[in-house]
C-alpha positions, -999 to +999 in steps of 0.1 A: +936+474-546+921+455-517+884+461-511+879+480-544+849+470-563+851+480-599+820+490-619+835+477-651+817+447-666+840+419-675+828+418-711+841+455-714+873+450-694+894+446-725+887+482-734+896+497-700+926+505-680+923+494-644+941+526-634+910+547-644+885+525-625+887+549-595+878+578-617+847+560-631+836+554-595+841+590-585+821+602-616+793+578-608+791+591-572+792+627-584+763+619-608+743+605-579+751+635-558+740+658-586+707+641-593+699+640-556+708+676-551+688+686-582+658+667-570+659+679-534+664+715-544+635+714-569+613+701-542+625+728-518+619+755-544+583+742-549+576+742-512+591+776-504+573+792-533+540+775-523+542+789-487+550+823-501+587+826-490+607+817-520+645+811-517+658+828-548+692+811-546+676+776-550+672+781-587+709+789-591+719+758-571+694+736-589+709+748-623+744+741-611+735+705-600+717+699-633+744+712-655+773+694-638+753+663-635+747+662-672+783+669-682+798+646-656+773+620-667+784+623-703+820+616-692+809+586-672+787+573-700+816+575-724+837+553-701+809+528-698+801+527-735+765+537-727+761+562-755+778+586-779+786+562-807+767+538-830+775+504-814+748+483-830+763+486-865+798+480-854+790+451-831+773+433-860+806+433-880+838+414-877+875+416-886+890+448-902+855+461-911+846+462-874+880+476-865+874+504-890+839+513-878+848+511-841+878+533-847+858+557-869+830+561-843+855+568-815+874+593-837+842+612-843+835+612-805+871+624-799+867+652-825+836+664-806+854+662-773+882+683-786+857+708-798+841+708-764+875+715-748+884+743-772+850+761-775+841+753-740+872+770-727+865+800-748+829+801-735+843+797-700+866+827-704+836+847-718+815+837-688+835+860-666+817+889-683+782+879-670+770+873-634+745+849-620+717+864-599+713+867-569+748+853-559+768+875-584+790+846-593+803+846-629+786+823-654+820+809-659+813+787-629+787+768-650+806+769-682+836+752-667+817+719-669+819+719-708+857+717-711+859+693-681+835+670-699+856+673-731+887+662-712+869+632-697+854+621-730+889+625-747+906+605-720+881+576-721+879+576-759+917+574-762+916+546-736+891+527-758+909+532-790+943+521-776+928+490-759+905+483-789+935+482-813+955+461-787+929+437-775+901+439-802+869+458-798+848+428-795+866+412-766+874+376-763+856+352-785+843+319-772+873+301-787+897+326-771+881+322-737+884+284-739+921+286-748+927+311-720+910+287-695+934+259-705 
């Protein structure tokens, strides 16, 4: 895609599908919007309370930015291998032992993601029974972030498992890179 700058580091490219690079960029932008919105609204809340004219809806909006920022950020972090699995142990290993640990780590993450989808969806449905004040919107509007996060984590974890088994989890070794350059 002309003019498209991927956020994927070349040493992690072997674990990623180019078709999902756009989604990673969107998630990173949404994380930036969420942290900015959260920060600005907290400041506005402090100012309006200090001057004696609080805007009650600010706390609701702040909570929404905070919650969605966290759950979208977890999805983005999964794609970027920034957390959620024990990388140090697996990276110190080689061969089939590394393959086993990398796969095991990601299968555990996938299990957690599937639980987030299932139980998050149940929580979402239950959220229609309670309303947020003062807007009177259902709490389900906040709970929707949980299964959404589970779907993102599942997608990115499956991407890494498939590509890890296909290309290796460690990427190209120095010898492979020299052969590829020839």
